N, CA, C and O atoms as a GROMACS GRO file, in nm:
protein
  376
    1MET      N    1   1.265   3.402  -3.854
    1MET     CA    2   1.246   3.262  -3.894
    1MET      C    3   1.206   3.227  -4.066
    1MET      O    4   1.103   3.281  -4.108
    2SER      N    5   1.263   3.164  -4.136
    2SER     CA    6   1.198   3.164  -4.272
    2SER      C    7   1.043   3.126  -4.305
    2SER      O    8   0.977   3.047  -4.237
    3ASN      N    9   1.009   3.175  -4.388
    3ASN     CA   10   0.894   3.094  -4.420
    3ASN      C   11   0.860   2.956  -4.471
    3ASN      O   12   0.743   2.916  -4.477
    4GLN      N   13   0.940   2.903  -4.498
    4GLN     CA   14   0.940   2.777  -4.530
    4GLN      C   15   0.951   2.686  -4.377
    4GLN      O   16   0.876   2.594  -4.347
    5PHE      N   17   1.031   2.724  -4.318
    5PHE     CA   18   1.026   2.701  -4.153
    5PHE      C   19   0.908   2.660  -4.136
    5PHE      O   20   0.861   2.547  -4.141
    6LYS      N   21   0.844   2.801  -4.108
    6LYS     CA   22   0.726   2.854  -4.035
    6LYS      C   23   0.615   2.763  -4.105
    6LYS      O   24   0.534   2.700  -4.037
    7LEU      N   25   0.614   2.759  -4.218
    7LEU     CA   26   0.481   2.648  -4.316
    7LEU      C   27   0.503   2.482  -4.277
    7LEU      O   28   0.416   2.396  -4.270
    8ALA      N   29   0.627   2.470  -4.257
    8ALA     CA   30   0.686   2.289  -4.188
    8ALA      C   31   0.595   2.272  -4.074
    8ALA      O   32   0.500   2.195  -4.059
    9LEU      N   33   0.668   2.402  -3.962
    9LEU     CA   34   0.630   2.397  -3.827
    9LEU      C   35   0.443   2.408  -3.836
    9LEU      O   36   0.392   2.354  -3.738
   10ALA      N   37   0.387   2.441  -3.892
   10ALA     CA   38   0.259   2.477  -3.901
   10ALA      C   39   0.177   2.350  -3.958
   10ALA      O   40   0.055   2.346  -3.942
   11VAL      N   41   0.233   2.264  -4.013
   11VAL     CA   42   0.197   2.154  -4.104
   11VAL      C   43   0.237   2.021  -4.020
   11VAL      O   44   0.189   1.908  -4.036
   12VAL      N   45   0.330   2.058  -3.934
   12VAL     CA   46   0.351   1.960  -3.823
   12VAL      C   47   0.246   1.942  -3.692
   12VAL      O   48   0.192   1.851  -3.629
   13ILE      N   49   0.251   2.077  -3.695
   13ILE     CA   50   0.135   2.110  -3.547
   13ILE      C   51  -0.005   2.070  -3.618
   13ILE      O   52  -0.068   1.989  -3.550
   14ALA      N   53  -0.070   2.109  -3.740
   14ALA     CA   54  -0.162   2.064  -3.750
   14ALA      C   55  -0.203   1.894  -3.756
   14ALA      O   56  -0.307   1.832  -3.735
   15LEU      N   57  -0.074   1.857  -3.793
   15LEU     CA   58  -0.133   1.669  -3.830
   15LEU      C   59  -0.089   1.634  -3.675
   15LEU      O   60  -0.131   1.525  -3.636
   16GLY      N   61  -0.033   1.687  -3.609
   16GLY     CA   62  -0.037   1.615  -3.468
   16GLY      C   63  -0.164   1.641  -3.423
   16GLY      O   64  -0.226   1.539  -3.392
   17ILE      N   65  -0.246   1.786  -3.402
   17ILE     CA   66  -0.393   1.764  -3.389
   17ILE      C   67  -0.477   1.704  -3.452
   17ILE      O   68  -0.581   1.665  -3.400
   18GLN      N   69  -0.455   1.691  -3.539
   18GLN     CA   70  -0.552   1.571  -3.643
   18GLN      C   71  -0.584   1.438  -3.588
   18GLN      O   72  -0.693   1.386  -3.565
   19SER      N   73  -0.438   1.387  -3.570
   19SER     CA   74  -0.414   1.277  -3.515
   19SER      C   75  -0.466   1.239  -3.417
   19SER      O   76  -0.524   1.132  -3.400
   20ALA      N   77  -0.441   1.358  -3.313
   20ALA     CA   78  -0.513   1.354  -3.153
   20ALA      C   79  -0.660   1.312  -3.201
   20ALA      O   80  -0.711   1.208  -3.160
   21ALA      N   81  -0.723   1.395  -3.286
   21ALA     CA   82  -0.888   1.406  -3.268
   21ALA      C   83  -0.920   1.264  -3.325
   21ALA      O   84  -1.015   1.198  -3.284
   22LEU      N   85  -0.823   1.218  -3.433
   22LEU     CA   86  -0.862   1.072  -3.463
   22LEU      C   87  -0.868   0.990  -3.374
   22LEU      O   88  -0.970   0.923  -3.380
   23ALA      N   89  -0.785   0.960  -3.273
   23ALA     CA   90  -0.786   0.848  -3.140
   23ALA      C   91  -0.917   0.834  -3.141
   23ALA      O   92  -1.013   0.910  -3.142
   24ALA      N   93  -0.893   0.675  -3.141
   24ALA     CA   94  -1.051   0.607  -3.107
   24ALA      C   95  -1.053   0.613  -2.950
   24ALA      O   96  -0.955   0.605  -2.876
   25ALA      N   97  -1.209   0.631  -2.910
   25ALA     CA   98  -1.232   0.645  -2.741
   25ALA      C   99  -1.256   0.498  -2.770
   25ALA      O  100  -1.280   0.424  -2.866
   26PRO      N  101  -1.234   0.489  -2.605
   26PRO     CA  102  -1.270   0.316  -2.566
   26PRO      C  103  -1.382   0.288  -2.607
   26PRO      O  104  -1.476   0.366  -2.618
   27THR      N  105  -1.379   0.166  -2.635
   27THR     CA  106  -1.535   0.121  -2.668
   27THR      C  107  -1.562   0.073  -2.528
   27THR      O  108  -1.482   0.077  -2.434
   28ALA      N  109  -1.737   0.008  -2.528
   28ALA     CA  110  -1.744  -0.057  -2.428
   28ALA      C  111  -1.695  -0.196  -2.393
   28ALA      O  112  -1.708  -0.245  -2.281
   29GLN      N  113  -1.633  -0.262  -2.506
   29GLN     CA  114  -1.558  -0.395  -2.512
   29GLN      C  115  -1.466  -0.365  -2.444
   29GLN      O  116  -1.445  -0.437  -2.347
   30ASP      N  117  -1.365  -0.237  -2.471
   30ASP     CA  118  -1.266  -0.201  -2.406
   30ASP      C  119  -1.264  -0.172  -2.231
   30ASP      O  120  -1.191  -0.217  -2.142
   31LYS      N  121  -1.356  -0.095  -2.231
   31LYS     CA  122  -1.406  -0.068  -2.084
   31LYS      C  123  -1.441  -0.215  -1.974
   31LYS      O  124  -1.435  -0.215  -1.851
   32ALA      N  125  -1.469  -0.306  -2.044
   32ALA     CA  126  -1.549  -0.462  -2.026
   32ALA      C  127  -1.418  -0.533  -1.956
   32ALA      O  128  -1.409  -0.572  -1.840
   33ASP      N  129  -1.305  -0.539  -2.075
   33ASP     CA  130  -1.188  -0.601  -2.060
   33ASP      C  131  -1.111  -0.507  -1.971
   33ASP      O  132  -1.054  -0.572  -1.883
   34ALA      N  133  -1.086  -0.352  -1.960
   34ALA     CA  134  -1.020  -0.327  -1.884
   34ALA      C  135  -1.061  -0.367  -1.705
   34ALA      O  136  -0.970  -0.408  -1.634
   35SER      N  137  -1.188  -0.350  -1.652
   35SER     CA  138  -1.278  -0.379  -1.564
   35SER      C  139  -1.238  -0.535  -1.516
   35SER      O  140  -1.212  -0.553  -1.397
   36MET      N  141  -1.235  -0.629  -1.594
   36MET     CA  142  -1.222  -0.767  -1.575
   36MET      C  143  -1.062  -0.792  -1.517
   36MET      O  144  -1.036  -0.868  -1.423
   37ILE      N  145  -0.974  -0.724  -1.581
   37ILE     CA  146  -0.834  -0.719  -1.561
   37ILE      C  147  -0.809  -0.650  -1.423
   37ILE      O  148  -0.746  -0.709  -1.334
   38ASN      N  149  -0.862  -0.515  -1.408
   38ASN     CA  150  -0.854  -0.494  -1.274
   38ASN      C  151  -0.928  -0.556  -1.190
   38ASN      O  152  -0.893  -0.516  -1.079
   39SER      N  153  -1.034  -0.652  -1.174
   39SER     CA  154  -1.045  -0.740  -1.088
   39SER      C  155  -1.020  -0.894  -1.088
   39SER      O  156  -1.062  -0.985  -1.016
   40ALA      N  157  -0.931  -0.890  -1.201
   40ALA     CA  158  -0.874  -1.042  -1.215
   40ALA      C  159  -0.756  -1.022  -1.137
   40ALA      O  160  -0.709  -1.107  -1.062
   41CYS      N  161  -0.704  -0.899  -1.160
   41CYS     CA  162  -0.552  -0.911  -1.106
   41CYS      C  163  -0.519  -0.846  -0.976
   41CYS      O  164  -0.409  -0.834  -0.921
   42THR      N  165  -0.655  -0.802  -0.933
   42THR     CA  166  -0.635  -0.774  -0.806
   42THR      C  167  -0.470  -0.821  -0.703
   42THR      O  168  -0.363  -0.762  -0.685
   43GLN      N  169  -0.522  -0.939  -0.663
   43GLN     CA  170  -0.417  -0.980  -0.616
   43GLN      C  171  -0.258  -0.966  -0.629
   43GLN      O  172  -0.172  -0.936  -0.546
   44ASP      N  173  -0.250  -1.008  -0.810
   44ASP     CA  174  -0.138  -1.014  -0.811
   44ASP      C  175  -0.044  -0.886  -0.845
   44ASP      O  176   0.078  -0.885  -0.864
   45ALA      N  177  -0.157  -0.755  -0.849
   45ALA     CA  178  -0.107  -0.635  -0.838
   45ALA      C  179  -0.052  -0.610  -0.706
   45ALA      O  180   0.040  -0.528  -0.699
   46GLN      N  181  -0.106  -0.683  -0.570
   46GLN     CA  182  -0.063  -0.618  -0.463
   46GLN      C  183   0.057  -0.652  -0.435
   46GLN      O  184   0.143  -0.594  -0.368
   47THR      N  185   0.057  -0.822  -0.532
   47THR     CA  186   0.209  -0.890  -0.468
   47THR      C  187   0.338  -0.789  -0.538
   47THR      O  188   0.442  -0.756  -0.482
   48ALA      N  189   0.292  -0.754  -0.688
   48ALA     CA  190   0.364  -0.654  -0.731
   48ALA      C  191   0.376  -0.492  -0.695
   48ALA      O  192   0.425  -0.405  -0.767
   49GLY      N  193   0.338  -0.482  -0.612
   49GLY     CA  194   0.337  -0.319  -0.545
   49GLY      C  195   0.246  -0.228  -0.669
   49GLY      O  196   0.279  -0.114  -0.700
   50CYS      N  197   0.171  -0.274  -0.709
   50CYS     CA  198   0.089  -0.222  -0.844
   50CYS      C  199  -0.054  -0.192  -0.773
   50CYS      O  200  -0.143  -0.167  -0.854
   51SER      N  201  -0.086  -0.191  -0.655
   51SER     CA  202  -0.234  -0.207  -0.608
   51SER      C  203  -0.342  -0.063  -0.600
   51SER      O  204  -0.462  -0.042  -0.581
   52GLY      N  205  -0.200   0.026  -0.631
   52GLY     CA  206  -0.302   0.183  -0.676
   52GLY      C  207  -0.311   0.178  -0.822
   52GLY      O  208  -0.336   0.290  -0.866
   53GLU      N  209  -0.302   0.104  -0.897
   53GLU     CA  210  -0.272   0.125  -1.050
   53GLU      C  211  -0.378   0.052  -1.075
   53GLU      O  212  -0.434  -0.034  -1.008
   54VAL      N  213  -0.405   0.105  -1.201
   54VAL     CA  214  -0.576   0.010  -1.280
   54VAL      C  215  -0.539   0.052  -1.450
   54VAL      O  216  -0.482   0.156  -1.483
   55VAL      N  217  -0.578  -0.036  -1.527
   55VAL     CA  218  -0.547  -0.042  -1.646
   55VAL      C  219  -0.580   0.066  -1.722
   55VAL      O  220  -0.702   0.088  -1.723
   56GLY      N  221  -0.488   0.169  -1.810
   56GLY     CA  222  -0.491   0.227  -1.860
   56GLY      C  223  -0.391   0.368  -1.778
   56GLY      O  224  -0.343   0.471  -1.824
   57LYS      N  225  -0.393   0.319  -1.668
   57LYS     CA  226  -0.308   0.438  -1.599
   57LYS      C  227  -0.216   0.355  -1.539
   57LYS      O  228  -0.198   0.381  -1.420
   58GLY      N  229  -0.149   0.258  -1.587
   58GLY     CA  230  -0.017   0.186  -1.575
   58GLY      C  231   0.006   0.016  -1.471
   58GLY      O  232   0.102  -0.041  -1.420
   59LEU      N  233  -0.147  -0.012  -1.484
   59LEU     CA  234  -0.123  -0.165  -1.396
   59LEU      C  235  -0.053  -0.262  -1.496
   59LEU      O  236   0.025  -0.338  -1.440
   60LEU      N  237  -0.062  -0.277  -1.630
   60LEU     CA  238  -0.023  -0.366  -1.716
   60LEU      C  239   0.133  -0.326  -1.720
   60LEU      O  240   0.214  -0.419  -1.729
   61LYS      N  241   0.170  -0.221  -1.714
   61LYS     CA  242   0.342  -0.177  -1.744
   61LYS      C  243   0.374  -0.217  -1.648
   61LYS      O  244   0.465  -0.300  -1.657
   62CYS      N  245   0.314  -0.180  -1.485
   62CYS     CA  246   0.384  -0.228  -1.362
   62CYS      C  247   0.401  -0.401  -1.339
   62CYS      O  248   0.499  -0.470  -1.309
   63LEU      N  249   0.257  -0.433  -1.367
   63LEU     CA  250   0.299  -0.573  -1.369
   63LEU      C  251   0.386  -0.654  -1.435
   63LEU      O  252   0.453  -0.742  -1.380
   64HIS      N  253   0.389  -0.621  -1.584
   64HIS     CA  254   0.521  -0.690  -1.650
   64HIS      C  255   0.605  -0.638  -1.622
   64HIS      O  256   0.700  -0.712  -1.644
   65GLY      N  257   0.659  -0.488  -1.556
   65GLY     CA  258   0.785  -0.486  -1.515
   65GLY      C  259   0.850  -0.562  -1.379
   65GLY      O  260   0.966  -0.583  -1.343
   66TYR      N  261   0.732  -0.589  -1.327
   66TYR     CA  262   0.753  -0.653  -1.173
   66TYR      C  263   0.828  -0.785  -1.238
   66TYR      O  264   0.947  -0.815  -1.224
   67LYS      N  265   0.719  -0.862  -1.319
   67LYS     CA  266   0.761  -0.991  -1.383
   67LYS      C  267   0.896  -0.969  -1.446
   67LYS      O  268   0.965  -1.058  -1.397
   68GLU      N  269   0.966  -0.902  -1.525
   68GLU     CA  270   1.082  -0.883  -1.554
   68GLU      C  271   1.168  -0.900  -1.485
   68GLU      O  272   1.264  -0.976  -1.500
   69ALA      N  273   1.135  -0.798  -1.362
   69ALA     CA  274   1.269  -0.817  -1.228
   69ALA      C  275   1.243  -0.945  -1.160
   69ALA      O  276   1.346  -0.997  -1.117
   70ASN      N  277   1.150  -0.999  -1.141
   70ASN     CA  278   1.098  -1.135  -1.102
   70ASN      C  279   1.097  -1.268  -1.165
   70ASN      O  280   0.996  -1.330  -1.134
   71LYS      N  281   1.170  -1.328  -1.236
   71LYS     CA  282   1.156  -1.430  -1.316
   71LYS      C  283   1.073  -1.553  -1.256
   71LYS      O  284   1.039  -1.653  -1.319
   72SER      N  285   1.049  -1.528  -1.133
   72SER     CA  286   0.951  -1.646  -1.102
   72SER      C  287   0.835  -1.621  -1.038
   72SER      O  288   0.779  -1.679  -0.945
   73PHE      N  289   0.805  -1.518  -1.107
   73PHE     CA  290   0.711  -1.441  -1.063
   73PHE      C  291   0.576  -1.490  -1.216
   73PHE      O  292   0.593  -1.478  -1.338
   74LYS      N  293   0.443  -1.550  -1.134
   74LYS     CA  294   0.362  -1.604  -1.212
   74LYS      C  295   0.236  -1.510  -1.203
   74LYS      O  296   0.189  -1.482  -1.092
   75PHE      N  297   0.175  -1.458  -1.328
   75PHE     CA  298   0.037  -1.457  -1.296
   75PHE      C  299  -0.040  -1.546  -1.217
   75PHE      O  300   0.002  -1.653  -1.173
   76SER      N  301  -0.188  -1.486  -1.196
   76SER     CA  302  -0.256  -1.636  -1.161
   76SER      C  303  -0.325  -1.662  -1.277
   76SER      O  304  -0.309  -1.582  -1.369
   77PRO      N  305  -0.394  -1.751  -1.293
   77PRO     CA  306  -0.465  -1.793  -1.406
   77PRO      C  307  -0.589  -1.690  -1.459
   77PRO      O  308  -0.609  -1.677  -1.580
   78GLY      N  309  -0.672  -1.616  -1.357
   78GLY     CA  310  -0.761  -1.537  -1.372
   78GLY      C  311  -0.703  -1.406  -1.435
   78GLY      O  312  -0.744  -1.342  -1.532
   79CYS      N  313  -0.620  -1.390  -1.371
   79CYS     CA  314  -0.524  -1.244  -1.450
   79CYS      C  315  -0.432  -1.243  -1.586
   79CYS      O  316  -0.377  -1.146  -1.639
   80ARG      N  317  -0.432  -1.392  -1.628
   80ARG     CA  318  -0.365  -1.431  -1.712
   80ARG      C  319  -0.475  -1.426  -1.827
   80ARG      O  320  -0.464  -1.357  -1.929
   81SER      N  321  -0.575  -1.505  -1.798
   81SER     CA  322  -0.700  -1.523  -1.898
   81SER      C  323  -0.738  -1.384  -1.950
   81SER      O  324  -0.748  -1.346  -2.067
   82ALA      N  325  -0.757  -1.315  -1.837
   82ALA     CA  326  -0.823  -1.201  -1.882
   82ALA      C  327  -0.744  -1.059  -1.961
   82ALA      O  328  -0.802  -0.970  -2.024
   83ILE      N  329  -0.600  -1.073  -1.933
   83ILE     CA  330  -0.508  -1.010  -2.014
   83ILE      C  331  -0.505  -1.085  -2.142
   83ILE      O  332  -0.517  -1.005  -2.235
   84LYS      N  333  -0.492  -1.218  -2.187
   84LYS     CA  334  -0.519  -1.295  -2.297
   84LYS      C  335  -0.606  -1.250  -2.354
   84LYS      O  336  -0.584  -1.254  -2.475
   85GLN      N  337  -0.731  -1.191  -2.319
   85GLN     CA  338  -0.888  -1.173  -2.356
   85GLN      C  339  -0.871  -1.049  -2.432
   85GLN      O  340  -0.896  -1.043  -2.553
   86PHE      N  341  -0.818  -0.923  -2.345
   86PHE     CA  342  -0.768  -0.798  -2.359
   86PHE      C  343  -0.760  -0.769  -2.471
   86PHE      O  344  -0.826  -0.691  -2.541
   87ASN      N  345  -0.611  -0.883  -2.505
   87ASN     CA  346  -0.513  -0.869  -2.593
   87ASN      C  347  -0.588  -0.928  -2.737
   87ASN      O  348  -0.583  -0.860  -2.839
   88SER      N  349  -0.639  -1.027  -2.734
   88SER     CA  350  -0.752  -1.124  -2.810
   88SER      C  351  -0.858  -0.963  -2.872
   88SER      O  352  -0.852  -0.922  -2.987
   89ASP      N  353  -0.916  -0.920  -2.799
   89ASP     CA  354  -1.009  -0.835  -2.819
   89ASP      C  355  -0.946  -0.688  -2.925
   89ASP      O  356  -1.009  -0.627  -3.011
   90LYS      N  357  -0.805  -0.667  -2.876
   90LYS     CA  358  -0.812  -0.537  -2.921
   90LYS      C  359  -0.726  -0.553  -3.042
   90LYS      O  360  -0.730  -0.467  -3.130
   91LYS      N  361  -0.636  -0.674  -3.056
   91LYS     CA  362  -0.633  -0.782  -3.219
   91LYS      C  363  -0.728  -0.734  -3.323
   91LYS      O  364  -0.738  -0.664  -3.424
   92ALA      N  365  -0.789  -0.807  -3.245
   92ALA     CA  366  -0.948  -0.805  -3.338
   92ALA      C  367  -1.044  -0.683  -3.404
   92ALA      O  368  -1.137  -0.667  -3.483
   93GLY      N  369  -0.960  -0.615  -3.322
   93GLY     CA  370  -1.045  -0.472  -3.332
   93GLY      C  371  -1.197  -0.427  -3.293
   93GLY      O  372  -1.268  -0.347  -3.354
   94LYS      N  373  -1.230  -0.507  -3.165
   94LYS     CA  374  -1.362  -0.498  -3.118
   94LYS      C  375  -1.311  -0.376  -3.037
   94LYS      O  376  -1.388  -0.314  -2.964
   0.00000   0.00000   0.00000
């Protein structure tokens, strides 16, 4: 390997490590929002076959995937409200 390639590879690895270290840890608000979604969307998750999932581990992805495949599926008002609050807090940087 050339020295130039080794240097470029080292820079890429260092930037990857640094960006992982700078990733924000979940805040108390993030945890509260996730807990709210987990409880408010329990029935929706059962309907969608996502009952073993939680926020941060695939629940939202599973629910949205089910909704895409089943256009007649509607989120319950409580679930919809919890997801909306989560997204609002995320956009506001809370």
